Biopython code that builds the backbone (N, CA, C, O; Angstrom):
import numpy as np
from Bio.PDB.StructureBuilder import StructureBuilder

atoms = [
    (1, "MET", "N", (-5.919, -19.359, 27.752)),
    (1, "MET", "CA", (-6.346, -18.043, 27.013)),
    (1, "MET", "C", (-4.978, -17.429, 26.541)),
    (1, "MET", "O", (-5.208, -16.663, 25.605)),
    (2, "THR", "N", (-3.775, -17.477, 26.814)),
    (2, "THR", "CA", (-2.650, -16.952, 26.616)),
    (2, "THR", "C", (-2.280, -17.531, 25.051)),
    (2, "THR", "O", (-1.687, -16.945, 24.145)),
    (3, "ILE", "N", (-2.906, -19.023, 25.086)),
    (3, "ILE", "CA", (-2.487, -19.311, 23.560)),
    (3, "ILE", "C", (-3.294, -18.663, 22.730)),
    (3, "ILE", "O", (-2.853, -18.242, 21.661)),
    (4, "LEU", "N", (-4.559, -18.491, 23.085)),
    (4, "LEU", "CA", (-5.090, -17.863, 21.604)),
    (4, "LEU", "C", (-4.395, -16.323, 20.951)),
    (4, "LEU", "O", (-4.228, -15.918, 19.800)),
    (5, "TYR", "N", (-4.082, -15.692, 22.414)),
    (5, "TYR", "CA", (-3.550, -14.494, 22.123)),
    (5, "TYR", "C", (-2.331, -14.534, 21.275)),
    (5, "TYR", "O", (-2.165, -13.646, 20.439)),
    (6, "THR", "N", (-1.292, -15.684, 21.449)),
    (6, "THR", "CA", (-0.115, -16.031, 21.119)),
    (6, "THR", "C", (-0.479, -16.371, 19.349)),
    (6, "THR", "O", (0.075, -15.803, 18.408)),
    (7, "ALA", "N", (-1.320, -17.213, 19.267)),
    (7, "ALA", "CA", (-2.227, -17.638, 17.778)),
    (7, "ALA", "C", (-2.702, -16.313, 17.218)),
    (7, "ALA", "O", (-2.356, -16.194, 16.043)),
    (8, "PHE", "N", (-3.339, -15.346, 17.656)),
    (8, "PHE", "CA", (-3.377, -14.256, 16.834)),
    (8, "PHE", "C", (-2.727, -13.241, 16.460)),
    (8, "PHE", "O", (-3.114, -12.415, 15.634)),
    (9, "ILE", "N", (-1.566, -13.240, 17.122)),
    (9, "ILE", "CA", (-0.282, -12.230, 17.243)),
    (9, "ILE", "C", (0.430, -13.145, 15.741)),
    (9, "ILE", "O", (0.552, -12.691, 14.603)),
    (10, "LEU", "N", (0.811, -14.552, 16.255)),
    (10, "LEU", "CA", (1.600, -14.942, 14.917)),
    (10, "LEU", "C", (0.765, -14.737, 13.933)),
    (10, "LEU", "O", (1.111, -14.019, 12.996)),
    (11, "GLY", "N", (-0.356, -15.269, 13.963)),
    (11, "GLY", "CA", (-1.397, -15.222, 12.503)),
    (11, "GLY", "C", (-1.573, -13.499, 11.886)),
    (11, "GLY", "O", (-2.265, -13.105, 10.947)),
    (12, "LEU", "N", (-0.615, -12.668, 12.861)),
    (12, "LEU", "CA", (-1.040, -11.494, 12.432)),
    (12, "LEU", "C", (0.272, -11.071, 11.915)),
    (12, "LEU", "O", (0.362, -10.333, 10.934)),
    (13, "VAL", "N", (1.420, -11.584, 12.638)),
    (13, "VAL", "CA", (2.743, -11.453, 11.744)),
    (13, "VAL", "C", (3.019, -12.068, 10.770)),
    (13, "VAL", "O", (3.905, -11.671, 10.013)),
    (14, "GLY", "N", (2.146, -13.485, 10.492)),
    (14, "GLY", "CA", (2.105, -14.285, 9.250)),
    (14, "GLY", "C", (1.816, -13.522, 8.090)),
    (14, "GLY", "O", (2.522, -13.681, 7.095)),
    (15, "SER", "N", (0.624, -12.501, 8.076)),
    (15, "SER", "CA", (0.111, -12.377, 7.281)),
    (15, "SER", "C", (0.767, -11.092, 6.472)),
    (15, "SER", "O", (0.431, -10.813, 5.321)),
    (16, "LEU", "N", (1.858, -10.265, 7.312)),
    (16, "LEU", "CA", (2.504, -9.485, 6.457)),
    (16, "LEU", "C", (3.616, -10.149, 5.304)),
    (16, "LEU", "O", (4.073, -9.509, 4.357)),
    (17, "HIS", "N", (3.874, -11.326, 5.566)),
    (17, "HIS", "CA", (4.696, -12.364, 4.945)),
    (17, "HIS", "C", (3.791, -12.764, 3.755)),
    (17, "HIS", "O", (4.272, -12.836, 2.624)),
    (18, "CYS", "N", (2.754, -12.972, 3.949)),
    (18, "CYS", "CA", (1.740, -12.771, 2.616)),
    (18, "CYS", "C", (1.477, -11.415, 1.586)),
    (18, "CYS", "O", (1.426, -11.252, 0.367)),
    (19, "VAL", "N", (1.331, -10.471, 2.897)),
    (19, "VAL", "CA", (1.458, -9.531, 1.896)),
    (19, "VAL", "C", (2.500, -8.415, 1.180)),
    (19, "VAL", "O", (2.341, -7.461, 0.419)),
    (20, "GLY", "N", (3.979, -9.235, 2.024)),
    (20, "GLY", "CA", (4.919, -8.485, 1.132)),
    (20, "GLY", "C", (5.576, -9.829, 0.052)),
    (20, "GLY", "O", (6.436, -9.497, -0.764)),
    (21, "MET", "N", (5.272, -10.830, 0.089)),
    (21, "MET", "CA", (5.706, -12.344, -1.028)),
    (21, "MET", "C", (4.629, -12.447, -1.561)),
    (21, "MET", "O", (4.720, -12.008, -2.708)),
    (22, "CYS", "N", (3.127, -12.980, -1.222)),
    (22, "CYS", "CA", (2.384, -13.156, -2.224)),
    (22, "CYS", "C", (1.610, -12.158, -3.095)),
    (22, "CYS", "O", (1.243, -12.230, -4.268)),
    (23, "GLY", "N", (1.485, -11.292, -2.246)),
    (23, "GLY", "CA", (0.540, -10.127, -3.111)),
    (23, "GLY", "C", (1.076, -9.877, -4.173)),
    (23, "GLY", "O", (0.317, -9.800, -5.140)),
    (24, "PRO", "N", (2.647, -9.646, -4.421)),
    (24, "PRO", "CA", (2.807, -9.113, -5.551)),
    (24, "PRO", "C", (2.870, -10.115, -6.559)),
    (24, "PRO", "O", (2.679, -9.841, -7.744)),
    (25, "ILE", "N", (3.114, -11.200, -6.172)),
    (25, "ILE", "CA", (2.983, -12.503, -7.425)),
    (25, "ILE", "C", (1.447, -12.860, -7.638)),
    (25, "ILE", "O", (1.100, -13.255, -8.751)),
    (26, "ALA", "N", (0.782, -12.773, -6.908)),
    (26, "ALA", "CA", (-0.623, -12.736, -7.164)),
    (26, "ALA", "C", (-1.287, -11.649, -8.274)),
    (26, "ALA", "O", (-2.040, -11.811, -9.234)),
    (27, "LEU", "N", (-0.578, -10.347, -7.616)),
    (27, "LEU", "CA", (-0.811, -9.357, -8.843)),
    (27, "LEU", "C", (-0.115, -9.452, -9.930)),
    (27, "LEU", "O", (-0.498, -8.737, -10.856)),
    (28, "SER", "N", (1.094, -10.335, -10.169)),
    (28, "SER", "CA", (1.236, -10.179, -11.479)),
    (28, "SER", "C", (0.946, -11.363, -12.426)),
    (28, "SER", "O", (1.487, -11.566, -13.513)),
    (29, "LEU", "N", (-0.109, -12.190, -11.757)),
    (29, "LEU", "CA", (-0.917, -13.082, -12.452)),
    (29, "LEU", "C", (-1.354, -12.600, -14.166)),
    (29, "LEU", "O", (-1.892, -11.496, -14.255)),
    (30, "PRO", "N", (-1.180, -13.229, -15.218)),
    (30, "PRO", "CA", (-1.338, -12.872, -16.183)),
    (30, "PRO", "C", (-3.067, -13.187, -16.593)),
    (30, "PRO", "O", (-3.254, -14.272, -17.145)),
    (31, "LEU", "N", (-3.948, -12.566, -16.423)),
    (31, "LEU", "CA", (-5.447, -12.478, -16.473)),
    (31, "LEU", "C", (-6.254, -11.538, -16.584)),
    (31, "LEU", "O", (-7.186, -11.202, -15.853)),
    (32, "ARG", "N", (-5.682, -10.905, -17.994)),
    (32, "ARG", "CA", (-5.785, -9.669, -18.578)),
    (32, "ARG", "C", (-6.833, -10.166, -19.743)),
    (32, "ARG", "O", (-7.610, -9.359, -20.253)),
    (33, "SER", "N", (-6.795, -11.863, -20.217)),
    (33, "SER", "CA", (-7.187, -12.103, -21.287)),
    (33, "SER", "C", (-8.938, -11.833, -21.324)),
    (33, "SER", "O", (-9.673, -11.834, -20.336)),
    (34, "LYS", "N", (-9.369, -11.594, -22.835)),
    (34, "LYS", "CA", (-10.566, -11.765, -22.702)),
    (34, "LYS", "C", (-11.485, -13.082, -22.437)),
    (34, "LYS", "O", (-12.637, -13.075, -22.004)),
    (35, "THR", "N", (-10.559, -14.420, -22.865)),
    (35, "THR", "CA", (-11.370, -15.444, -23.473)),
    (35, "THR", "C", (-10.666, -16.727, -22.012)),
    (35, "THR", "O", (-9.612, -16.540, -21.405)),
    (36, "ILE", "N", (-11.375, -17.616, -21.849)),
    (36, "ILE", "CA", (-11.213, -18.127, -20.807)),
    (36, "ILE", "C", (-9.906, -19.135, -21.235)),
    (36, "ILE", "O", (-9.172, -19.322, -20.265)),
    (37, "SER", "N", (-9.469, -19.807, -22.447)),
    (37, "SER", "CA", (-8.565, -20.286, -22.855)),
    (37, "SER", "C", (-7.470, -19.478, -22.697)),
    (37, "SER", "O", (-6.419, -20.014, -22.346)),
    (38, "GLY", "N", (-7.511, -18.055, -22.923)),
    (38, "GLY", "CA", (-6.439, -17.234, -22.922)),
    (38, "GLY", "C", (-6.058, -17.395, -21.342)),
    (38, "GLY", "O", (-4.887, -17.633, -21.047)),
    (39, "LYS", "N", (-6.937, -17.278, -20.450)),
    (39, "LYS", "CA", (-6.380, -16.440, -18.939)),
    (39, "LYS", "C", (-5.881, -18.368, -18.738)),
    (39, "LYS", "O", (-4.691, -18.458, -18.434)),
    (40, "ILE", "N", (-6.291, -19.162, -18.810)),
    (40, "ILE", "CA", (-5.990, -20.461, -18.640)),
    (40, "ILE", "C", (-4.476, -20.692, -19.263)),
    (40, "ILE", "O", (-3.628, -21.249, -18.565)),
    (41, "PHE", "N", (-4.204, -20.296, -20.445)),
    (41, "PHE", "CA", (-2.697, -20.571, -21.292)),
    (41, "PHE", "C", (-2.136, -19.565, -20.138)),
    (41, "PHE", "O", (-1.425, -20.061, -19.264)),
    (42, "GLY", "N", (-2.406, -18.268, -20.102)),
    (42, "GLY", "CA", (-1.410, -17.415, -19.317)),
    (42, "GLY", "C", (-0.991, -18.053, -18.172)),
    (42, "GLY", "O", (0.177, -18.356, -17.932)),
    (43, "SER", "N", (-2.164, -18.304, -17.302)),
    (43, "SER", "CA", (-1.684, -18.793, -16.257)),
    (43, "SER", "C", (-0.966, -19.975, -16.012)),
    (43, "SER", "O", (-0.299, -20.231, -15.010)),
    (44, "ALA", "N", (-1.208, -20.884, -17.296)),
    (44, "ALA", "CA", (-0.003, -22.050, -17.179)),
    (44, "ALA", "C", (0.777, -21.823, -17.301)),
    (44, "ALA", "O", (1.640, -22.370, -16.614)),
    (45, "LEU", "N", (1.247, -20.579, -18.515)),
    (45, "LEU", "CA", (2.386, -20.700, -18.695)),
    (45, "LEU", "C", (3.277, -19.441, -17.947)),
    (45, "LEU", "O", (4.482, -19.290, -18.152)),
    (46, "TRP", "N", (2.564, -18.675, -17.155)),
    (46, "TRP", "CA", (3.185, -18.182, -15.618)),
    (46, "TRP", "C", (3.581, -19.188, -14.811)),
    (46, "TRP", "O", (4.774, -19.396, -14.593)),
    (47, "SER", "N", (2.542, -19.962, -14.252)),
    (47, "SER", "CA", (3.218, -21.062, -13.352)),
    (47, "SER", "C", (4.316, -21.916, -13.894)),
    (47, "SER", "O", (5.091, -22.460, -13.107)),
    (48, "LEU", "N", (4.446, -22.084, -15.287)),
    (48, "LEU", "CA", (5.513, -23.094, -16.002)),
    (48, "LEU", "C", (6.781, -22.197, -15.617)),
    (48, "LEU", "O", (7.571, -22.706, -14.821)),
    (49, "GLY", "N", (7.000, -21.177, -16.002)),
    (49, "GLY", "CA", (7.867, -20.188, -15.736)),
    (49, "GLY", "C", (8.601, -19.746, -14.599)),
    (49, "GLY", "O", (9.787, -19.427, -14.529)),
    (50, "ARG", "N", (7.411, -19.785, -13.407)),
    (50, "ARG", "CA", (7.634, -20.120, -11.909)),
    (50, "ARG", "C", (8.146, -20.732, -11.277)),
    (50, "ARG", "O", (8.875, -20.280, -10.394)),
    (51, "ILE", "N", (7.902, -22.424, -11.549)),
    (51, "ILE", "CA", (8.560, -23.391, -11.126)),
    (51, "ILE", "C", (9.630, -23.714, -12.029)),
    (51, "ILE", "O", (10.614, -24.258, -11.528)),
    (52, "LEU", "N", (9.628, -23.507, -13.138)),
    (52, "LEU", "CA", (11.104, -23.662, -14.010)),
    (52, "LEU", "C", (12.283, -22.812, -13.364)),
    (52, "LEU", "O", (13.385, -23.242, -13.023)),
    (53, "THR", "N", (11.725, -21.291, -13.258)),
    (53, "THR", "CA", (12.681, -20.744, -12.501)),
    (53, "THR", "C", (13.190, -20.698, -11.122)),
    (53, "THR", "O", (14.238, -20.086, -10.914)),
    (54, "TYR", "N", (12.319, -21.507, -9.772)),
    (54, "TYR", "CA", (12.391, -21.663, -8.959)),
    (54, "TYR", "C", (13.688, -22.673, -8.577)),
    (54, "TYR", "O", (14.677, -22.591, -7.848)),
    (55, "SER", "N", (13.013, -23.841, -9.646)),
    (55, "SER", "CA", (14.107, -25.368, -9.582)),
    (55, "SER", "C", (15.428, -25.016, -10.040)),
    (55, "SER", "O", (16.415, -25.242, -9.340)),
    (56, "ILE", "N", (15.519, -24.352, -11.438)),
    (56, "ILE", "CA", (16.896, -23.942, -11.436)),
    (56, "ILE", "C", (17.584, -23.312, -10.642)),
    (56, "ILE", "O", (18.784, -23.552, -10.508)),
    (57, "MET", "N", (16.970, -22.411, -9.983)),
    (57, "MET", "CA", (17.670, -21.094, -9.110)),
    (57, "MET", "C", (18.101, -22.058, -7.969)),
    (57, "MET", "O", (19.172, -21.919, -7.378)),
    (58, "GLY", "N", (16.948, -23.328, -7.612)),
    (58, "GLY", "CA", (17.381, -23.732, -6.120)),
    (58, "GLY", "C", (18.289, -24.707, -6.462)),
    (58, "GLY", "O", (19.115, -24.970, -5.587)),
    (59, "VAL", "N", (18.381, -25.478, -7.778)),
    (59, "VAL", "CA", (19.497, -26.741, -8.481)),
    (59, "VAL", "C", (20.993, -25.545, -8.478)),
    (59, "VAL", "O", (21.914, -25.847, -7.718)),
    (60, "LEU", "N", (21.130, -24.293, -9.313)),
    (60, "LEU", "CA", (22.114, -23.536, -9.226)),
    (60, "LEU", "C", (22.597, -23.390, -7.613)),
    (60, "LEU", "O", (23.690, -23.899, -7.362)),
    (61, "PHE", "N", (22.037, -22.884, -6.744)),
    (61, "PHE", "CA", (22.316, -22.258, -5.260)),
    (61, "PHE", "C", (22.888, -23.486, -4.874)),
    (61, "PHE", "O", (23.990, -23.376, -4.338)),
    (62, "GLY", "N", (22.343, -24.872, -5.026)),
    (62, "GLY", "CA", (22.093, -25.997, -4.418)),
    (62, "GLY", "C", (23.773, -26.979, -4.646)),
    (62, "GLY", "O", (24.196, -27.883, -3.926)),
    (63, "LEU", "N", (24.220, -26.564, -5.507)),
    (63, "LEU", "CA", (25.185, -26.844, -6.241)),
    (63, "LEU", "C", (26.435, -25.632, -5.645)),
    (63, "LEU", "O", (27.516, -26.083, -5.267)),
    (64, "ILE", "N", (26.289, -24.738, -5.621)),
    (64, "ILE", "CA", (27.037, -23.655, -5.603)),
    (64, "ILE", "C", (27.744, -23.942, -3.671)),
    (64, "ILE", "O", (28.866, -23.995, -3.166)),
    (65, "GLY", "N", (26.231, -24.061, -3.131)),
    (65, "GLY", "CA", (26.514, -24.066, -1.608)),
    (65, "GLY", "C", (27.145, -25.447, -0.942)),
    (65, "GLY", "O", (27.940, -25.462, -0.003)),
    (66, "SER", "N", (26.591, -26.651, -1.664)),
    (66, "SER", "CA", (27.484, -27.722, -1.238)),
    (66, "SER", "C", (28.849, -27.752, -1.346)),
    (66, "SER", "O", (29.604, -28.353, -0.581)),
    (67, "GLY", "N", (29.271, -26.868, -2.641)),
    (67, "GLY", "CA", (30.739, -26.862, -2.520)),
    (67, "GLY", "C", (31.493, -25.721, -1.949)),
    (67, "GLY", "O", (32.723, -25.719, -2.010)),
    (68, "PHE", "N", (30.851, -24.772, -1.409)),
    (68, "PHE", "CA", (31.223, -23.814, -0.272)),
    (68, "PHE", "C", (30.975, -24.662, 0.932)),
    (68, "PHE", "O", (31.370, -23.984, 1.881)),
    (69, "LYS", "N", (30.505, -25.842, 1.387)),
    (69, "LYS", "CA", (30.223, -26.403, 2.438)),
    (69, "LYS", "C", (31.155, -27.558, 2.701)),
    (69, "LYS", "O", (31.161, -28.233, 3.730)),
    (70, "PHE", "N", (31.994, -27.719, 1.586)),
    (70, "PHE", "CA", (33.359, -28.717, 1.888)),
    (70, "PHE", "C", (34.458, -27.681, 1.948)),
    (70, "PHE", "O", (35.570, -28.024, 2.350)),
    (71, "VAL", "N", (34.199, -26.324, 1.542)),
    (71, "VAL", "CA", (35.279, -25.723, 1.760)),
    (71, "VAL", "C", (35.620, -25.012, 3.144)),
    (71, "VAL", "O", (36.594, -24.379, 3.552)),
    (72, "GLY", "N", (34.376, -25.397, 3.697)),
    (72, "GLY", "CA", (34.202, -24.431, 5.196)),
    (72, "GLY", "C", (33.753, -22.687, 5.051)),
    (72, "GLY", "O", (33.996, -21.873, 5.942)),
    (73, "TYR", "N", (33.216, -22.421, 4.039)),
    (73, "TYR", "CA", (32.525, -20.857, 3.850)),
    (73, "TYR", "C", (31.442, -20.868, 3.697)),
    (73, "TYR", "O", (30.868, -19.889, 3.219)),
    (74, "GLN", "N", (30.751, -22.067, 4.081)),
    (74, "GLN", "CA", (29.482, -21.708, 3.574)),
    (74, "GLN", "C", (28.530, -20.614, 5.281)),
    (74, "GLN", "O", (27.757, -19.667, 5.137)),
    (75, "GLN", "N", (28.788, -20.958, 6.056)),
    (75, "GLN", "CA", (28.149, -19.897, 7.262)),
    (75, "GLN", "C", (28.239, -18.486, 7.077)),
    (75, "GLN", "O", (27.430, -17.561, 7.147)),
    (76, "ALA", "N", (29.982, -18.628, 6.708)),
    (76, "ALA", "CA", (30.418, -16.901, 6.590)),
    (76, "ALA", "C", (29.543, -16.386, 5.308)),
    (76, "ALA", "O", (28.821, -15.400, 5.458)),
    (77, "ILE", "N", (29.599, -16.959, 4.233)),
    (77, "ILE", "CA", (28.901, -16.847, 2.902)),
    (77, "ILE", "C", (27.555, -16.372, 3.198)),
    (77, "ILE", "O", (27.223, -15.273, 2.755)),
    (78, "SER", "N", (26.681, -17.109, 3.940)),
    (78, "SER", "CA", (25.314, -17.306, 3.857)),
    (78, "SER", "C", (24.591, -16.121, 5.146)),
    (78, "SER", "O", (23.397, -15.845, 5.260)),
    (79, "ILE", "N", (25.839, -15.542, 6.066)),
    (79, "ILE", "CA", (25.591, -14.342, 6.764)),
    (79, "ILE", "C", (26.083, -13.168, 6.082)),
    (79, "ILE", "O", (25.650, -12.088, 6.487)),
    (80, "ALA", "N", (27.056, -13.174, 4.947)),
    (80, "ALA", "CA", (27.235, -12.161, 4.330)),
    (80, "ALA", "C", (26.042, -11.795, 3.546)),
    (80, "ALA", "O", (25.485, -10.714, 3.733)),
    (81, "ILE", "N", (25.504, -12.905, 2.418)),
    (81, "ILE", "CA", (24.274, -12.854, 2.062)),
    (81, "ILE", "C", (23.176, -12.398, 2.751)),
    (81, "ILE", "O", (22.451, -11.550, 2.230)),
    (82, "GLY", "N", (22.952, -12.831, 3.833)),
    (82, "GLY", "CA", (21.775, -12.557, 4.473)),
    (82, "GLY", "C", (21.831, -10.779, 4.825)),
    (82, "GLY", "O", (20.988, -9.888, 4.726)),
    (83, "THR", "N", (23.313, -10.813, 5.289)),
    (83, "THR", "CA", (23.126, -9.384, 5.921)),
    (83, "THR", "C", (23.043, -8.376, 4.277)),
    (83, "THR", "O", (22.572, -7.241, 4.211)),
    (84, "THR", "N", (23.405, -8.859, 3.546)),
    (84, "THR", "CA", (23.671, -7.697, 2.378)),
    (84, "THR", "C", (21.968, -7.533, 1.766)),
    (84, "THR", "O", (21.497, -6.615, 1.094)),
    (85, "MET", "N", (21.187, -8.986, 2.366)),
    (85, "MET", "CA", (19.885, -8.827, 1.347)),
    (85, "MET", "C", (19.103, -7.805, 2.615)),
    (85, "MET", "O", (18.329, -6.931, 2.224)),
    (86, "ILE", "N", (19.342, -7.965, 4.050)),
    (86, "ILE", "CA", (18.426, -6.796, 4.828)),
    (86, "ILE", "C", (19.412, -5.133, 4.280)),
    (86, "ILE", "O", (18.936, -4.017, 4.068)),
    (87, "LEU", "N", (20.184, -5.377, 4.236)),
    (87, "LEU", "CA", (21.005, -3.717, 3.948)),
    (87, "LEU", "C", (19.762, -3.507, 2.601)),
    (87, "LEU", "O", (18.842, -2.705, 2.761)),
    (88, "SER", "N", (19.849, -4.059, 1.732)),
    (88, "SER", "CA", (19.526, -3.784, 0.420)),
    (88, "SER", "C", (17.790, -3.168, 0.779)),
    (88, "SER", "O", (17.575, -2.019, 0.395)),
    (89, "VAL", "N", (16.860, -3.758, 1.338)),
    (89, "VAL", "CA", (15.615, -3.415, 2.193)),
    (89, "VAL", "C", (15.676, -2.020, 2.634)),
    (89, "VAL", "O", (15.000, -1.132, 2.114)),
    (90, "PHE", "N", (16.734, -1.784, 3.882)),
    (90, "PHE", "CA", (16.411, -0.725, 5.105)),
    (90, "PHE", "C", (17.587, 0.435, 4.295)),
    (90, "PHE", "O", (17.599, 1.612, 4.656)),
    (91, "LEU", "N", (18.356, 0.025, 3.394)),
    (91, "LEU", "CA", (19.437, 1.343, 2.905)),
    (91, "LEU", "C", (19.307, 1.293, 1.274)),
    (91, "LEU", "O", (20.370, 1.311, 0.653)),
    (92, "PRO", "N", (18.385, 1.246, 0.716)),
    (92, "PRO", "CA", (18.598, 0.955, -0.596)),
    (92, "PRO", "C", (19.428, 1.815, -1.503)),
    (92, "PRO", "O", (19.949, 1.424, -2.548)),
    (93, "SER", "N", (19.517, 3.329, -0.874)),
    (93, "SER", "CA", (20.949, 4.089, -1.771)),
    (93, "SER", "C", (21.857, 3.530, -1.726)),
    (93, "SER", "O", (22.705, 4.041, -2.458)),
    (94, "LEU", "N", (22.194, 2.676, -1.226)),
    (94, "LEU", "CA", (23.666, 1.990, -0.943)),
    (94, "LEU", "C", (23.772, 0.894, -2.709)),
    (94, "LEU", "O", (24.827, 0.823, -3.339)),
    (95, "PHE", "N", (22.777, 0.356, -3.059)),
    (95, "PHE", "CA", (22.543, -0.563, -4.259)),
    (95, "PHE", "C", (21.928, 0.045, -5.762)),
    (95, "PHE", "O", (21.573, -0.582, -6.760)),
    (96, "LYS", "N", (21.951, 1.254, -5.543)),
    (96, "LYS", "CA", (21.456, 2.024, -6.831)),
    (96, "LYS", "C", (22.033, 1.445, -7.791)),
    (96, "LYS", "O", (21.338, 0.857, -8.619)),
    (97, "LYS", "N", (23.361, 1.470, -7.907)),
    (97, "LYS", "CA", (24.315, 1.160, -8.857)),
    (97, "LYS", "C", (24.003, 0.049, -9.813)),
    (97, "LYS", "O", (23.956, 0.009, -11.042)),
    (98, "PHE", "N", (23.750, -1.089, -8.612)),
    (98, "PHE", "CA", (23.286, -2.345, -9.110)),
    (98, "PHE", "C", (22.090, -2.774, -9.500)),
    (98, "PHE", "O", (21.858, -3.926, -9.866)),
    (99, "ILE", "N", (21.149, -1.718, -9.429)),
    (99, "ILE", "CA", (19.623, -1.815, -10.076)),
    (99, "ILE", "C", (19.891, -1.931, -11.403)),
    (99, "ILE", "O", (20.618, -1.095, -11.940)),
    (100, "ILE", "N", (19.285, -3.095, -12.200)),
    (100, "ILE", "CA", (19.157, -3.173, -13.564)),
    (100, "ILE", "C", (18.153, -2.698, -14.032)),
    (100, "ILE", "O", (17.052, -2.926, -13.530)),
    (101, "VAL", "N", (18.362, -1.735, -15.369)),
    (101, "VAL", "CA", (17.043, -0.774, -15.988)),
    (101, "VAL", "C", (16.705, -2.164, -16.608)),
    (101, "VAL", "O", (17.277, -3.042, -17.253)),
    (102, "TRP", "N", (15.241, -1.857, -15.972)),
    (102, "TRP", "CA", (14.739, -3.044, -17.039)),
    (102, "TRP", "C", (13.941, -2.479, -18.152)),
    (102, "TRP", "O", (13.450, -3.445, -18.736)),
    (103, "HIS", "N", (13.622, -1.513, -18.654)),
    (103, "HIS", "CA", (13.563, -0.707, -20.020)),
    (103, "HIS", "C", (14.284, -0.834, -21.078)),
    (103, "HIS", "O", (14.020, -0.364, -22.184)),
    (104, "ASN", "N", (15.425, -1.613, -20.716)),
    (104, "ASN", "CA", (16.197, -1.519, -21.803)),
    (104, "ASN", "C", (17.091, -2.958, -21.900)),
    (104, "ASN", "O", (18.047, -3.157, -22.650)),
    (105, "SER", "N", (16.457, -3.972, -20.849)),
    (105, "SER", "CA", (16.951, -5.439, -20.968)),
    (105, "SER", "C", (16.319, -5.919, -21.851)),
    (105, "SER", "O", (15.294, -5.493, -22.384)),
    (106, "VAL", "N", (17.010, -7.001, -22.086)),
    (106, "VAL", "CA", (16.252, -8.839, -22.711)),
    (106, "VAL", "C", (15.270, -8.968, -22.337)),
    (106, "VAL", "O", (14.275, -8.904, -23.060)),
    (107, "VAL", "N", (15.241, -9.185, -21.110)),
    (107, "VAL", "CA", (14.305, -9.644, -20.307)),
    (107, "VAL", "C", (12.739, -9.014, -20.691)),
    (107, "VAL", "O", (11.762, -9.629, -21.118)),
    (108, "HIS", "N", (12.877, -7.664, -20.396)),
    (108, "HIS", "CA", (11.894, -6.715, -20.680)),
    (108, "HIS", "C", (11.376, -6.995, -22.102)),
    (108, "HIS", "O", (10.223, -7.401, -22.248)),
    (109, "ARG", "N", (12.342, -6.751, -23.352)),
    (109, "ARG", "CA", (11.385, -6.966, -24.397)),
    (109, "ARG", "C", (11.150, -8.707, -24.330)),
    (109, "ARG", "O", (10.000, -8.992, -24.662)),
    (110, "PHE", "N", (11.611, -9.362, -24.135)),
    (110, "PHE", "CA", (11.184, -10.799, -24.168)),
    (110, "PHE", "C", (9.941, -10.812, -23.438)),
    (110, "PHE", "O", (9.029, -11.525, -23.857)),
    (111, "ARG", "N", (9.793, -10.136, -22.431)),
    (111, "ARG", "CA", (8.154, -10.311, -21.806)),
    (111, "ARG", "C", (7.105, -9.601, -22.498)),
    (111, "ARG", "O", (5.919, -9.919, -22.415)),
    (112, "ASN", "N", (7.581, -8.566, -23.234)),
    (112, "ASN", "CA", (6.542, -7.543, -23.878)),
    (112, "ASN", "C", (6.157, -8.623, -24.896)),
    (112, "ASN", "O", (4.990, -8.996, -25.010)),
    (113, "THR", "N", (7.137, -9.107, -25.618)),
    (113, "THR", "CA", (6.949, -10.076, -26.982)),
    (113, "THR", "C", (5.821, -11.180, -26.509)),
    (113, "THR", "O", (4.808, -11.432, -27.159)),
    (114, "ILE", "N", (6.132, -11.704, -25.433)),
    (114, "ILE", "CA", (5.070, -12.605, -24.940)),
    (114, "ILE", "C", (3.686, -12.251, -24.186)),
    (114, "ILE", "O", (2.880, -13.007, -23.643)),
    (115, "HIS", "N", (3.684, -11.196, -24.299)),
    (115, "HIS", "CA", (2.696, -10.275, -23.472)),
    (115, "HIS", "C", (1.506, -10.296, -24.695)),
    (115, "HIS", "O", (0.361, -10.706, -24.503)),
    (116, "SER", "N", (2.031, -9.754, -26.024)),
    (116, "SER", "CA", (1.827, -9.214, -26.702)),
    (116, "SER", "C", (0.829, -10.257, -27.906)),
    (116, "SER", "O", (-0.142, -10.044, -28.632)),
    (117, "LYS", "N", (2.049, -11.882, -27.484)),
    (117, "LYS", "CA", (1.340, -12.897, -28.075)),
    (117, "LYS", "C", (-0.039, -13.474, -27.235)),
    (117, "LYS", "O", (-0.965, -13.939, -27.900)),
    (118, "ILE", "N", (-0.116, -13.428, -25.946)),
    (118, "ILE", "CA", (-1.031, -13.728, -25.239)),
    (118, "ILE", "C", (-2.654, -13.044, -25.168)),
    (118, "ILE", "O", (-3.796, -13.505, -25.172)),
    (119, "PHE", "N", (-2.040, -11.701, -25.104)),
    (119, "PHE", "CA", (-3.390, -10.669, -24.569)),
    (119, "PHE", "C", (-3.406, -10.137, -26.016)),
    (119, "PHE", "O", (-3.364, -8.908, -25.979)),
    (120, "GLN", "N", (-3.439, -10.476, -26.919)),
    (120, "GLN", "CA", (-3.799, -9.714, -28.383)),
    (120, "GLN", "C", (-5.556, -9.493, -28.563)),
    (120, "GLN", "O", (-6.010, -8.952, -29.571)),
]
sb = StructureBuilder()
sb.init_structure("model")
sb.init_model(0)
sb.init_chain("A")
sb.init_seg("    ")
for serial, (resi, resn, name, xyz) in enumerate(atoms, 1):
    if name == "N":
        sb.init_residue(resn, " ", resi, " ")
    sb.init_atom(name, np.array(xyz, "f"), 0.0, 1.0, " ", f" {name:<3s}", serial, name[0])
structure = sb.get_structure()
């Protein structure tokens, strides 16, 4: 019976990850188009961008990480980055000056251009 309680608790804890990570991703899907072809094109373009972004980031961080591995700093850098990530969640006021102002950025203008072309 204990294994059922453990499985239930692990399921609840795992759902928190899904709400935090998968929820915003699912909400950002471009499905506002009125036509089926627009929805399919928007979803395909969104998925392609997501896969391409994750792939490029994986390659870049893999190359950077393999360089640090040989120098002997990989463990220290991993701990420092992990600590920074945790602090940025619990103490966001420390990182306010590093937040990018999206409404003035090139990324935001590019996103608006893409959205205006897809969802006309």
